[in-house]
C-alpha positions as CSV (number, residue, x, y, z in Angstrom):
1,M,-11.9,26.3,0.7
2,S,-10.8,26.6,4.3
3,V,-8.1,28.7,6.0
4,H,-7.0,29.1,9.6
5,E,-9.1,31.4,11.6
6,S,-6.2,33.8,12.1
7,D,-5.0,33.7,8.5
8,H,-6.7,36.6,6.8
9,E,-3.8,36.9,4.4
10,A,-4.5,33.5,2.8
11,A,-8.2,34.3,2.6
12,E,-7.5,37.5,0.8
13,I,-5.2,35.8,-1.7
14,W,-7.9,33.2,-2.5
15,H,-10.5,35.9,-2.9
16,L,-8.5,38.7,-4.7
17,K,-5.9,36.8,-6.7
18,Q,-7.7,33.6,-7.4
19,G,-11.2,35.0,-7.7
20,L,-12.9,32.8,-5.2
21,S,-16.1,34.3,-3.7
22,K,-16.0,34.9,0.1
23,D,-18.9,32.6,0.7
24,R,-16.8,29.7,-0.4
25,I,-14.0,30.5,2.1
26,F,-14.4,29.1,5.6
27,Y,-12.3,30.0,8.7
28,R,-11.5,27.1,11.0
29,G,-9.6,26.5,14.2
30,D,-6.4,24.7,15.1
31,K,-8.1,21.3,15.1
32,D,-8.8,21.5,11.4
33,N,-6.4,24.0,9.9
34,F,-3.1,24.0,11.9
35,W,-0.5,21.4,11.0
36,E,2.3,20.1,13.3
37,M,4.6,17.1,13.0
38,G,4.5,16.4,16.7
39,E,5.1,17.9,20.1
40,L,8.2,19.7,18.8
41,G,9.4,20.8,15.3
42,P,8.1,22.9,12.4
43,C,4.4,23.8,12.2
44,G,2.0,26.3,10.7
45,P,-1.5,27.2,9.6
46,S,-3.0,25.4,6.6
47,S,-5.4,26.1,3.8
48,E,-7.4,23.2,2.4
49,I,-9.3,22.7,-0.9
50,F,-12.5,20.7,-0.9
51,F,-14.5,19.1,-3.7
52,D,-18.3,19.1,-3.5
53,H,-19.5,15.6,-4.6
54,G,-23.2,16.8,-4.5
55,P,-26.1,16.6,-2.1
56,E,-26.8,12.9,-2.9
57,H,-23.6,12.1,-0.9
58,S,-24.5,14.1,2.2
59,D,-24.2,12.6,5.6
60,P,-27.7,12.9,7.1
61,E,-26.2,12.8,10.6
62,A,-23.6,15.5,10.0
63,D,-24.0,18.7,12.1
64,T,-23.3,21.6,9.6
65,S,-24.6,24.3,11.8
66,K,-21.1,25.7,12.4
67,C,-19.5,24.9,9.1
68,L,-21.0,23.1,6.1
69,L,-17.6,21.4,5.5
70,D,-18.4,19.3,8.6
71,D,-20.4,17.1,6.2
72,E,-17.2,15.2,5.3
73,M,-19.1,12.7,3.1
74,R,-20.2,15.4,0.7
75,Y,-17.2,17.8,0.9
76,V,-14.0,15.9,0.5
77,E,-10.6,17.5,1.0
78,I,-8.4,17.0,-2.2
79,W,-5.5,19.4,-1.6
80,N,-3.7,20.9,1.4
81,L,-1.2,23.8,1.7
82,V,0.7,24.1,5.0
83,F,2.4,27.5,5.6
84,M,5.5,26.3,7.5
85,Q,6.4,29.4,9.4
86,Y,6.8,28.4,13.1
87,E,8.9,26.0,15.1
88,K,7.8,24.5,18.4
89,Y,10.7,24.1,20.9
90,K,11.1,23.3,24.5
91,E,12.7,25.7,27.0
92,N,12.8,25.1,30.7
93,G,10.3,22.3,30.4
94,A,7.8,24.5,28.6
95,I,6.8,24.2,24.9
96,K,7.2,27.5,23.0
97,R,6.8,28.7,19.5
98,R,9.1,30.9,17.4
99,S,9.2,32.0,13.7
100,L,11.3,30.0,11.3
101,P,14.2,31.9,9.7
102,T,13.1,30.6,6.2
103,P,9.3,29.9,6.0
104,S,8.0,27.7,3.2
105,V,4.8,26.2,1.8
106,D,4.3,22.4,1.9
107,T,1.7,21.6,-0.7
108,G,0.2,18.4,-2.0
109,G,-2.9,16.6,-3.0
110,G,-4.3,13.1,-2.8
111,L,-3.9,11.5,-6.2
112,E,-6.9,9.3,-5.9
113,R,-9.2,12.1,-4.6
114,V,-8.1,14.4,-7.4
115,A,-8.7,11.6,-10.0
116,A,-12.1,10.9,-8.5
117,A,-13.1,14.6,-8.8
118,I,-11.8,14.9,-12.4
119,Q,-13.4,11.6,-13.5
120,G,-16.8,12.4,-11.9
121,V,-16.9,9.5,-9.5
122,Y,-17.4,9.5,-5.8
123,N,-15.2,6.6,-4.6
124,N,-11.5,6.6,-5.2
125,F,-11.7,2.9,-6.1
126,D,-14.0,3.7,-9.0
127,T,-11.3,5.6,-10.8
128,D,-9.1,4.3,-13.6
129,L,-6.2,4.0,-11.0
130,F,-7.9,0.9,-9.6
131,A,-10.1,-0.3,-12.4
132,N,-7.6,-2.9,-13.8
133,I,-6.6,-4.1,-10.3
134,I,-10.2,-4.7,-9.2
135,A,-10.9,-6.4,-12.6
136,C,-8.0,-8.8,-11.8
137,V,-9.4,-9.4,-8.3
138,E,-12.8,-10.3,-9.9
139,E,-11.0,-12.7,-12.3
140,I,-9.0,-14.6,-9.7
141,S,-11.9,-14.8,-7.2
142,N,-14.6,-15.5,-9.8
143,K,-16.8,-12.9,-8.1
144,K,-18.2,-9.5,-9.1
145,Y,-17.1,-6.2,-7.6
146,N,-20.7,-5.2,-6.7
147,Q,-21.0,-8.4,-4.6
148,H,-18.1,-7.6,-2.2
149,P,-16.9,-4.1,-2.9
150,Q,-15.3,-3.5,0.5
151,W,-13.3,-6.7,0.4
152,M,-12.1,-6.1,-3.1
153,R,-11.1,-2.5,-2.3
154,V,-8.9,-3.7,0.5
155,V,-7.2,-6.3,-1.7
156,A,-6.7,-3.8,-4.6
157,D,-5.4,-1.1,-2.3
158,H,-3.0,-3.4,-0.5
159,A,-1.8,-5.0,-3.7
160,R,-0.7,-1.5,-4.9
161,A,0.9,-0.6,-1.5
162,C,2.8,-3.9,-1.3
163,T,4.1,-3.6,-4.9
164,M,5.4,-0.1,-4.3
165,L,7.0,-1.0,-1.0
166,L,8.7,-4.0,-2.4
167,A,9.9,-2.0,-5.4
168,D,11.4,0.5,-2.9
169,G,13.3,-2.3,-1.2
170,V,11.1,-2.9,1.9
171,I,11.5,-6.6,2.5
172,P,8.8,-8.4,4.7
173,A,10.2,-8.9,8.2
174,N,9.2,-9.0,11.8
175,E,10.3,-5.5,12.7
176,G,10.5,-2.0,11.4
177,R,9.1,-1.1,8.0
178,G,9.4,-4.8,6.9
179,Y,6.8,-5.5,9.6
180,V,4.4,-3.0,8.0
181,V,4.6,-4.6,4.6
182,R,4.1,-8.0,6.1
183,R,1.0,-6.9,7.9
184,I,-0.4,-5.4,4.7
185,I,0.2,-8.5,2.7
186,R,-1.4,-10.7,5.4
187,R,-4.5,-8.5,5.5
188,A,-4.9,-8.7,1.8
189,V,-4.5,-12.4,1.7
190,R,-7.1,-12.8,4.4
191,Y,-9.6,-10.9,2.3
192,L,-8.7,-13.0,-0.7
193,D,-9.4,-16.0,1.5
194,L,-12.8,-14.5,2.4
195,L,-13.5,-14.0,-1.4
196,G,-12.9,-17.8,-1.8
197,V,-9.4,-17.6,-3.2
198,K,-7.6,-20.6,-1.6
199,D,-4.5,-20.7,-3.8
200,P,-1.6,-18.3,-3.6
201,L,-2.6,-15.8,-6.3
202,F,-2.0,-12.4,-4.7
203,F,1.1,-12.0,-6.8
204,K,-1.0,-11.9,-10.0
205,L,-2.2,-8.4,-9.0
206,V,1.4,-7.0,-9.6
207,E,0.7,-7.0,-13.4
208,P,-2.3,-4.6,-13.2
209,V,-0.5,-2.4,-10.7
210,I,2.4,-2.1,-13.2
211,A,-0.1,-1.3,-16.0
212,S,-1.5,1.5,-13.8
213,L,1.7,3.0,-12.4
214,G,4.7,1.4,-14.2
215,S,5.1,4.3,-16.7
216,T,5.7,6.6,-13.8
217,Y,7.7,4.3,-11.5
218,A,10.3,2.5,-13.6
219,N,11.7,0.7,-10.6
220,V,8.4,-1.2,-10.3
221,V,8.8,-2.6,-13.8
222,E,12.5,-3.4,-13.3
223,N,11.8,-5.4,-10.2
224,R,8.6,-7.2,-11.3
225,A,10.0,-10.7,-11.0
226,F,11.4,-9.9,-7.5
227,I,8.1,-8.4,-6.3
228,E,6.0,-11.3,-7.6
229,K,8.4,-13.9,-6.0
230,Y,8.2,-12.3,-2.6
231,L,4.5,-11.7,-2.6
232,R,4.0,-15.4,-3.5
233,L,6.5,-16.5,-0.8
234,E,4.8,-14.4,1.9
235,E,1.3,-15.6,0.9
236,V,2.3,-19.3,1.0
237,S,3.9,-18.7,4.4
238,F,0.9,-16.8,5.8
239,R,-1.7,-19.3,4.5
240,R,0.0,-21.9,6.7
241,T,-0.1,-19.4,9.6
242,L,-3.7,-18.6,8.8
243,S,-4.6,-22.2,9.1
244,S,-2.8,-22.8,12.4
245,G,-4.1,-19.4,13.7
246,L,-7.7,-20.4,13.0
247,K,-7.2,-23.6,14.9
248,L,-5.6,-21.8,17.8
249,L,-8.4,-19.2,17.8
250,E,-11.0,-22.0,17.9
251,T,-9.2,-23.5,21.0
252,L,-9.2,-20.0,22.7
253,I,-12.8,-19.5,22.0
254,E,-13.7,-22.9,23.5
255,Q,-11.6,-22.1,26.6
256,T,-13.3,-18.6,26.9
257,K,-16.7,-20.1,26.7
258,S,-15.9,-22.8,29.3
259,S,-14.2,-20.4,31.7
260,G,-17.3,-18.3,32.2
261,A,-15.8,-15.0,31.0
262,D,-19.2,-13.3,30.6
263,G,-19.1,-13.6,26.8
264,I,-15.9,-11.5,26.5
265,F,-12.9,-12.7,24.4
266,G,-9.8,-11.3,26.1
267,G,-7.9,-8.5,24.4
268,E,-4.5,-10.0,25.4
269,L,-5.5,-13.2,23.6
270,A,-6.4,-11.2,20.5
271,F,-3.1,-9.2,20.7
272,N,-1.1,-12.4,21.0
273,L,-2.8,-13.8,17.9
274,Y,-2.0,-10.5,16.1
275,D,1.5,-9.9,17.3
276,T,2.9,-13.4,17.4
277,H,0.9,-15.2,14.7
278,G,0.2,-12.3,12.4
279,F,-3.6,-12.9,12.7
280,P,-5.5,-9.8,11.7
281,L,-7.6,-8.1,14.4
282,D,-10.6,-7.6,12.3
283,L,-10.7,-11.3,11.4
284,T,-10.5,-12.2,15.2
285,E,-13.3,-9.8,16.0
286,M,-15.5,-11.2,13.2
287,I,-15.0,-14.9,14.2
288,V,-15.5,-14.3,18.0
289,R,-18.7,-12.3,17.2
290,E,-20.0,-15.3,15.1
291,Q,-19.4,-17.4,18.2
292,G,-21.5,-15.2,20.3
293,L,-18.6,-13.4,22.1
294,R,-17.5,-9.8,22.3
295,L,-13.9,-8.8,21.7
296,D,-12.3,-6.8,24.5
297,T,-10.9,-4.1,22.2
298,D,-9.8,-1.9,25.1
299,G,-7.7,-4.8,26.4
300,F,-6.2,-5.2,22.9
301,E,-5.3,-1.5,22.8
302,R,-3.7,-1.7,26.2
303,S,-1.6,-4.7,25.1
304,M,-0.6,-2.8,21.9
305,A,0.3,0.3,24.0
306,E,2.4,-1.8,26.4
307,Q,4.3,-3.4,23.4
308,K,4.9,0.1,21.9
309,E,6.2,1.3,25.3
310,R,8.6,-1.7,25.5
311,S,9.8,-1.0,22.0
312,K,10.3,2.6,22.9
313,L,12.3,1.8,26.0
314,A,14.4,-0.7,24.1
315,G,15.3,2.0,21.5
316,D,15.7,4.9,23.9
317,F,17.9,7.4,22.0
318,S,17.5,10.3,24.5
319,A,21.3,10.4,25.1
320,K,22.0,10.6,21.4
321,S,19.4,13.3,21.0
322,D,21.2,15.4,23.7
323,H,24.5,15.0,21.8
324,A,22.8,15.8,18.5
325,A,22.3,19.5,19.6
326,E,26.1,19.9,19.9
327,F,26.7,18.3,16.6
328,Y,24.2,20.6,14.9
329,R,25.9,23.5,16.6
330,V,29.3,22.5,15.1
331,K,27.7,22.0,11.7
332,E,26.1,25.4,11.8
333,A,29.3,27.1,12.9
334,H,31.9,25.2,10.8
335,G,30.1,23.3,8.1
336,D,30.5,19.6,7.2
337,T,33.6,17.6,8.2
338,E,35.9,17.4,5.2
339,F,36.6,13.7,4.4
340,L,40.1,13.0,3.0
341,G,40.2,9.2,3.4
342,Y,39.9,8.3,-0.2
343,S,43.3,9.7,-1.0
344,T,45.2,9.6,2.3
345,L,45.4,7.8,5.7
346,R,46.8,10.7,7.7
347,A,46.0,14.4,8.0
348,E,46.5,17.4,10.3
349,A,43.1,18.5,11.6
350,T,41.7,21.2,14.0
351,L,39.6,20.0,16.9
352,L,36.2,21.7,16.8
353,S,34.4,20.0,19.6
354,V,34.6,17.4,22.4
355,V,31.3,15.7,23.3
356,Q,31.4,13.8,26.5
357,A,29.5,10.5,26.0
358,D,29.0,7.8,28.5
359,D,31.7,5.4,27.2
360,S,34.2,7.8,25.6
361,P,34.7,11.3,24.4
362,L,33.5,12.0,20.8
363,L,35.8,14.3,18.9
364,V,34.8,16.4,15.9
365,F,37.6,17.8,13.7
366,D,37.3,20.1,10.7
367,R,38.8,17.4,8.4
368,T,39.6,13.7,8.8
369,P,41.0,10.7,6.9
370,F,38.8,8.4,9.0
371,Y,35.9,6.7,7.2
372,A,32.6,7.1,9.2
373,E,30.5,4.0,9.5
374,G,28.0,3.8,6.7
375,G,26.8,1.8,3.8
376,G,27.5,-1.4,5.8
377,Q,31.2,-0.5,6.2
378,L,32.5,-0.1,9.8
379,G,34.3,3.1,10.8
380,D,38.1,3.3,10.7
381,C,40.3,2.9,13.7
382,G,43.7,4.5,14.4
383,K,45.7,7.0,16.5
384,I,45.7,10.7,17.4
385,F,49.1,12.4,17.6
386,L,50.2,15.6,19.1
387,G,53.7,16.0,17.7
388,E,55.3,12.6,18.1
389,K,53.2,11.7,21.1
390,I,50.1,9.4,20.8
391,V,47.4,11.2,22.8
392,G,44.4,8.9,22.0
393,S,43.2,5.8,20.2
394,I,40.3,6.0,17.8
395,Y,38.3,2.8,17.9
396,S,35.5,3.9,15.6
397,C,34.2,6.8,13.6
398,K,30.5,7.5,12.9
399,A,28.3,10.3,11.5
400,P,25.7,11.1,14.2
401,I,24.2,13.7,11.9
402,E,24.6,14.1,8.2
403,G,28.0,15.6,7.3
404,I,29.6,15.5,10.8
405,Y,32.1,12.9,11.7
406,A,32.5,11.9,15.4
407,H,35.7,10.0,16.4
408,Y,35.2,7.6,19.3
409,V,38.3,7.7,21.5
410,K,39.8,5.6,24.3
411,N,43.0,6.0,26.3
412,A,42.5,9.7,25.8
413,E,44.4,12.6,27.4
414,D,42.9,16.1,27.7
415,F,42.0,17.6,24.3
416,D,42.0,21.3,23.5
417,V,39.4,22.7,21.2
418,G,41.1,24.8,18.5
419,K,44.3,22.9,18.6
420,K,45.7,20.9,15.6
421,Y,46.3,17.2,15.9
422,Q,47.6,14.5,13.5
423,L,45.0,11.8,12.7
424,V,46.4,8.5,11.4
425,V,44.2,5.6,10.2
426,D,45.4,2.1,10.9
427,E,46.6,1.0,7.5
428,K,46.4,-2.7,8.0
429,S,42.8,-2.5,9.2
430,R,41.8,-0.1,6.3
431,K,43.3,-2.4,3.7
432,A,41.6,-5.5,5.1
433,T,38.3,-3.6,5.2
434,A,38.7,-2.3,1.6
435,A,39.4,-5.9,0.4
436,N,36.2,-7.1,2.1
437,H,34.2,-4.2,0.8
438,T,35.2,-4.8,-2.8
439,G,34.6,-8.5,-2.1
440,T,30.9,-7.7,-1.4
441,H,30.6,-6.0,-4.8
442,L,32.0,-9.1,-6.4
443,L,29.7,-11.3,-4.3
444,Q,26.6,-9.5,-5.3
445,A,27.5,-9.6,-9.0
446,A,28.3,-13.4,-8.8
447,L,25.1,-14.2,-6.9
448,I,23.1,-12.4,-9.7
449,Q,25.0,-14.4,-12.3
450,V,24.3,-17.7,-10.5
451,L,20.8,-17.2,-9.1
452,G,19.2,-14.5,-11.2
453,S,18.2,-10.9,-11.3
454,H,15.9,-11.2,-8.3
455,V,18.9,-11.0,-6.0
456,K,19.0,-7.7,-4.2
457,Q,21.2,-6.6,-1.4
458,A,19.2,-6.5,1.9
459,G,22.0,-5.4,4.2
460,S,25.7,-5.8,4.8
461,S,28.5,-5.4,7.3
462,V,32.1,-4.9,6.2
463,G,35.0,-4.8,8.6
464,P,38.7,-5.8,8.7
465,K,38.0,-9.4,9.9
466,R,35.2,-10.5,7.6
467,L,32.3,-9.5,5.5
468,R,28.6,-10.2,5.8
469,F,26.2,-9.9,2.9
470,D,22.4,-10.2,3.2
471,F,20.4,-10.8,0.0
472,T,17.0,-11.7,-1.3
473,N,16.5,-15.3,-2.3
474,P,13.7,-17.7,-1.4
475,E,15.7,-20.8,-0.8
476,A,19.1,-22.0,0.5
477,L,22.0,-22.2,-2.0
478,T,23.2,-25.7,-2.9
479,N,26.8,-26.6,-2.4
480,Q,27.3,-26.5,-6.2
481,Q,25.9,-22.9,-6.3
482,L,28.2,-21.8,-3.5
483,Y,31.1,-23.3,-5.3
484,Q,30.1,-21.5,-8.5
485,V,29.9,-18.2,-6.7
486,E,33.3,-18.6,-5.1
487,S,34.8,-19.7,-8.3
488,I,33.5,-16.7,-10.3
489,I,34.7,-14.3,-7.6
490,N,38.2,-15.7,-7.4
491,Q,38.4,-15.7,-11.2
492,Q,37.7,-11.9,-11.2
493,I,40.4,-11.5,-8.5
494,R,43.0,-13.3,-10.6
495,L,42.1,-11.2,-13.6
496,A,43.5,-8.2,-11.7
497,H,40.9,-5.6,-12.7
498,V,41.7,-2.0,-11.9
499,V,38.8,-0.8,-9.7
500,G,37.5,2.4,-11.1
501,V,35.9,5.2,-9.0
502,E,34.2,8.3,-10.4
503,T,31.7,10.9,-9.3
504,L,28.6,11.3,-11.6
505,S,25.1,12.7,-11.4
506,K,22.6,10.1,-10.3
507,D,21.0,10.0,-13.8
508,E,24.4,9.5,-15.5
509,A,25.3,6.7,-13.1
510,I,22.0,4.8,-13.6
511,E,22.3,5.3,-17.4
512,K,25.8,3.8,-17.1
513,G,24.2,0.7,-15.5
514,A,25.2,1.3,-11.9
515,T,23.4,-0.9,-9.3
516,A,21.9,1.1,-6.4
517,L,21.5,-0.3,-3.0
518,F,17.9,-1.6,-3.0
519,G,15.7,0.9,-1.0
520,E,18.5,3.4,-0.4
521,K,18.0,7.1,-1.2
522,Y,20.7,9.0,-3.0
523,G,21.6,12.6,-3.7
524,N,21.9,14.2,-7.1
525,T,25.7,13.4,-7.1
526,V,26.9,9.9,-6.5
527,R,30.1,7.9,-6.3
528,V,30.3,5.0,-8.7
529,V,32.6,2.0,-8.1
530,E,33.3,-0.1,-11.2
531,I,35.0,-3.5,-11.7
532,P,35.2,-3.4,-15.5
533,G,33.0,-5.9,-17.2
534,F,31.7,-7.4,-14.0
535,S,30.2,-5.0,-11.4
536,I,29.2,-1.3,-11.2
537,E,27.6,0.1,-8.1
538,L,26.8,3.3,-6.3
539,C,29.0,3.2,-3.2
540,G,30.6,5.7,-0.8
541,G,32.9,3.1,0.9
542,T,36.6,2.5,0.5
543,H,37.9,-0.1,-1.9
544,V,41.1,-1.8,-3.2
545,N,42.8,-0.3,-6.3
546,N,43.0,-3.6,-8.0
547,T,41.0,-6.8,-7.5
548,K,44.3,-8.8,-7.1
549,D,44.8,-6.9,-3.8
550,I,41.9,-9.0,-2.4
551,G,44.0,-12.1,-2.6
552,Y,41.4,-14.8,-2.2
553,F,37.7,-15.0,-1.4
554,K,36.3,-17.8,0.8
555,I,32.7,-18.3,1.9
556,L,32.4,-19.3,5.6
557,S,28.6,-19.9,5.8
558,E,25.2,-19.4,4.1
559,K,22.0,-19.4,6.1
560,A,18.5,-18.1,6.4
561,L,18.2,-14.7,8.1
562,A,14.4,-14.2,7.6
563,S,11.7,-15.4,5.2
564,G,13.2,-14.9,1.7
565,I,16.4,-13.4,3.1
566,R,19.7,-15.3,3.1
567,R,23.0,-14.3,4.6
568,I,26.5,-15.1,3.5
569,E,29.6,-14.6,5.7
570,A,33.0,-14.7,4.0
571,V,36.6,-13.6,4.4
572,T,39.3,-12.4,2.0
573,G,43.1,-12.1,1.9
574,S,45.2,-13.6,4.6
575,A,42.1,-14.6,6.7
576,A,40.9,-16.7,3.7
577,F,44.3,-18.3,3.2
578,D,44.4,-19.1,6.9
579,I,41.1,-21.0,6.7
580,I,42.3,-22.9,3.6
581,E,45.5,-23.9,5.3
582,S,43.6,-25.0,8.4
583,R,41.3,-27.2,6.3
584,L,44.2,-28.7,4.4
585,N,45.8,-29.7,7.7
586,I,42.5,-31.3,8.8
587,M,42.3,-33.1,5.4
588,E,45.9,-34.5,5.8
589,E,45.0,-35.7,9.4
590,L,41.9,-37.5,8.1
591,E,43.9,-39.1,5.3
592,L,46.3,-40.5,7.9
593,R,43.6,-41.7,10.2
594,L,41.4,-43.3,7.5
595,K,44.4,-44.5,5.4
596,A,42.9,-43.0,2.2
597,K,43.8,-40.1,0.0
598,G,41.9,-37.7,-2.3
599,T,38.7,-39.1,-3.7
600,D,39.3,-42.4,-1.9
601,L,38.9,-40.5,1.3
602,L,35.3,-39.5,0.3
603,E,34.5,-43.1,-0.6
604,R,35.9,-44.3,2.8
605,V,33.8,-41.7,4.7
606,G,30.7,-42.7,2.7
607,L,31.2,-46.4,3.7
608,L,31.6,-45.4,7.4
609,Q,28.5,-43.4,7.2
610,D,26.5,-46.3,5.7
611,N,27.8,-48.6,8.4
612,L,26.9,-46.1,11.1
613,Q,23.4,-45.6,9.8
614,S,22.9,-49.4,9.5
615,N,24.1,-49.9,13.1
616,Q,21.9,-47.1,14.3
617,K,18.8,-48.7,12.8
618,V,19.6,-52.0,14.5
619,I,20.1,-50.2,17.8
620,K,16.8,-48.3,17.4
621,Q,15.0,-51.6,16.7
622,L,16.4,-53.1,19.8
623,Q,15.6,-50.0,21.9
624,D,12.0,-50.1,20.6
625,Q,11.7,-53.8,21.6
626,L,13.1,-53.1,25.0
627,R,10.8,-50.1,25.5
628,I,7.8,-52.3,24.6
629,L,8.8,-54.9,27.1
630,Q,9.5,-52.2,29.8
631,A,6.1,-50.5,29.0
632,Q,4.3,-53.8,29.4
633,R,5.8,-54.2,32.9
634,M,5.2,-50.5,33.6
635,F,1.5,-50.7,32.9
636,D,0.9,-54.0,34.8
637,D,-0.2,-52.1,38.0
638,V,-3.2,-50.0,36.8
639,S,-6.2,-48.7,38.7
640,E,-9.8,-48.3,37.6
641,L,-11.8,-45.1,37.5
642,K,-15.4,-44.9,38.6
643,D,-16.6,-45.7,35.1
644,G,-14.4,-48.8,34.9
645,T,-11.8,-47.1,32.7
646,K,-8.2,-48.3,33.2
647,F,-6.0,-45.5,34.5
648,K,-2.3,-45.1,35.2
649,Y,0.0,-42.2,36.2
650,F,3.6,-42.9,35.3
651,A,6.7,-40.8,35.9
652,A,9.0,-41.5,33.0
653,G,12.7,-40.8,32.9
654,E,14.2,-37.5,31.7
655,G,14.1,-37.2,27.9
656,E,11.8,-40.3,27.5
657,D,9.2,-40.1,24.7
658,I,6.1,-39.8,26.8
659,R,3.9,-39.5,23.7
660,K,5.1,-42.9,22.5
661,L,4.5,-44.3,26.0
662,G,1.0,-42.9,25.9
663,E,0.4,-44.7,22.6
664,L,1.7,-48.0,24.1
665,F,-0.7,-47.7,27.0
666,L,-3.7,-47.2,24.7
667,D,-2.4,-50.2,22.6
668,K,-2.7,-52.3,25.7
669,F,-5.9,-50.7,27.2
670,A,-8.1,-49.6,24.3
671,K,-10.5,-48.0,26.8
672,G,-7.9,-46.4,29.0
673,T,-6.5,-43.1,30.3
674,V,-2.9,-42.4,31.0
675,F,-1.1,-39.5,32.6
676,L,2.6,-39.2,32.1
677,S,5.4,-36.8,33.2
678,S,9.1,-36.5,32.4
679,K,11.0,-34.4,35.0
680,G,13.8,-32.2,33.8
681,K,16.1,-29.8,35.6
682,D,14.0,-26.7,35.2
683,K,11.0,-27.7,33.1
684,S,9.1,-31.0,33.0
685,S,7.0,-32.4,30.2
686,V,3.4,-33.7,30.9
687,L,0.9,-35.6,28.9
688,L,-2.7,-36.7,29.4
689,K,-4.2,-39.2,26.9
690,T,-7.4,-41.1,26.7
691,Y,-9.4,-43.0,24.0
692,K,-11.3,-41.0,21.4
693,G,-14.9,-40.3,22.3
694,N,-14.4,-40.7,26.1
695,P,-17.4,-38.8,27.4
696,N,-16.0,-38.4,31.0
697,I,-12.6,-36.9,30.4
698,Q,-11.7,-33.8,28.3
699,C,-7.9,-33.8,28.2
700,S,-7.4,-30.3,26.9
701,R,-9.8,-28.8,29.5
702,L,-8.2,-30.7,32.4
703,M,-4.7,-29.8,31.4
704,Q,-5.5,-26.1,30.7
705,E,-7.0,-25.8,34.2
706,G,-3.9,-27.2,35.7
707,F,-1.7,-25.0,33.6
708,A,-3.6,-21.9,34.7
709,N,-3.2,-22.8,38.4
710,F,0.5,-23.7,38.1
711,D,1.8,-21.3,35.4
712,G,2.3,-24.0,32.8
713,K,2.0,-23.9,29.0
714,G,0.4,-26.3,26.6
715,G,-2.7,-27.4,24.8
716,G,-4.3,-30.2,22.8
717,K,-7.5,-31.9,22.0
718,P,-10.2,-33.8,24.0
719,D,-8.3,-37.1,23.7
720,I,-4.8,-35.8,24.1
721,A,-3.1,-32.8,25.6
722,Q,0.5,-32.0,26.6
723,G,2.7,-29.2,27.7
724,S,5.4,-28.2,30.2
725,I,5.4,-27.1,33.8
726,A,8.2,-25.8,36.1
727,S,9.8,-28.8,37.7
728,D,9.4,-27.5,41.2
729,C,5.6,-27.4,40.6
730,L,5.4,-30.8,39.0
731,D,4.3,-32.8,42.1
732,D,1.5,-30.4,42.9
733,F,0.4,-30.2,39.3
734,V,0.2,-34.0,39.1
735,K,-1.9,-34.2,42.3
736,H,-4.2,-31.5,40.9
737,V,-4.8,-33.3,37.6
738,I,-5.3,-36.8,39.2
739,A,-7.8,-35.3,41.7
740,Q,-9.8,-33.9,38.8
741,I,-9.7,-37.2,36.9
742,N,-10.9,-39.2,39.9
């Protein structure tokens, strides 16, 4: 047991109330027994419980002269209690500490460590929490745990982590928490690859994870098909990346060796592989070591730090943090803003605060009919009245902190805190937004009906002009599927369902069958929006009273947003009718021009397309024949290199296929070398090609040297290399490469 060196109270409680002998209680300093969340915020001393795994697990190199707990291999912390009693704050640039008005105890233990202690095993992975998962890894790899314990532990641990993250709605992506889960999946797949698993089988580990944790986490069981589908999708995608990454790494290693870099593989190169290609650092380090190189880990860390700094600057919220203090002050003094917008579009309200932001003043009232942006729905817009006079236009409403509504104002006059104003929401905008929001509920239900239960909402944006709905699906929808979705939704609109809204406890809502936003956290009381017999969701947004108020639903587009994530954009009401009318007008114009109606129009267009494709083939054949004739003339005037090899530099026209020209040259001169360029406005394409096995010319090395000198980009192989160079550097680049060839 350990306590903070100043915390004699905790030591006395352990000794007198829990009966722990004093020789088992150790006093330790801030480094070990004082917890803080960061530079600022709550903090306090801690008390930790350790388990003695026995002398056989002692670390022979551990120095226990000051405290035997420093032998961290033998004595393993299994529980921690933080006495949250202070707050660190900044005043006049200095960090100070003050007592919290309501101190608390934050307590918790590591599940795996406690299980290991109870089950009498040393390693967490030898507990029954991991037994089934590791057994499955053995099965799919056809190897034994004792042969590769570390690799299998990584796979098992990551399988569990990915399963839980996906069950919580964290979709693999290139940023944020999605970036974390993608990295975890990729690392696990790499270790499966090392274990000899070459097929996408990582998803098979979901079953033993569910067997271990499913009885406690019901959402894992419910989303099993979804989790397996996305793990498989990510693995298939990464295995392609892994293959290309290995090839790129081989090229970089070859370049490093030939550049005389003192046996050091650059940290920037490793970071680029990691950040751009998803290539695990430990894999890069292992491979470069096998090639007799040492990885510049300091350079990698510098690149990582620079990337983090760029991200930090891109997301600098310092101004918002400054305003947050005022919003918290208002909340503490007056409580939450009372939202009236479900039942009215106008209300009299008292102004509590005016926050001067860069773009516009932010007004906080005691009550408001304005919906604050949230749940994918944009904030309301409208007017502020003082008597009969308009004194400001509200163009958005947001909740900068929980419970406080900030009204973003333009064309504003002076406002007086404490004065009453009339707040009026723009009715037309609110109704259009409500129609689009109810439309998203219909859309999600229709997508599930057409595609399957794996469909989950992955984001949305609802405003007065259109709706956007992001959802999980591994492939694009066919035209027939899109038609089905539209047809189902419009049928529900015509059925004129009364949209029901009620407030229930979270458990009651889930029992009733309500769909929660995947990955969202809810309070104990939730608002349930129901379209009878079709959709029931937890939602705090505004909706139509009857589905007939939506009018009509029309999909504008369906496209990929990220791997496994699709996006649909759509419109409802008058905007949908406007699009239909516009397309009907276009249809009538086409019928007139092509002298065909209805289905005959489709047949006529099909014939025109067939004729066009046929003519394009003829044109391409003629162009190829002409290009061959031109190429034959182009390559008449060639020179010879010292070894007798035929050589030609040729400046092709902009947009010409220099790769094809290179092939034509080698067709004519089997033992030849050709250097081609195609000059563009800003960038020019360049290509160097020779016959395979040419001992005197290494195309990739020559071009890389040129790129390095003239800030170009590209790569290739010994017999062919190509890339791009700034057009104003092209002439010097060409001279440099030709000089190296000669």
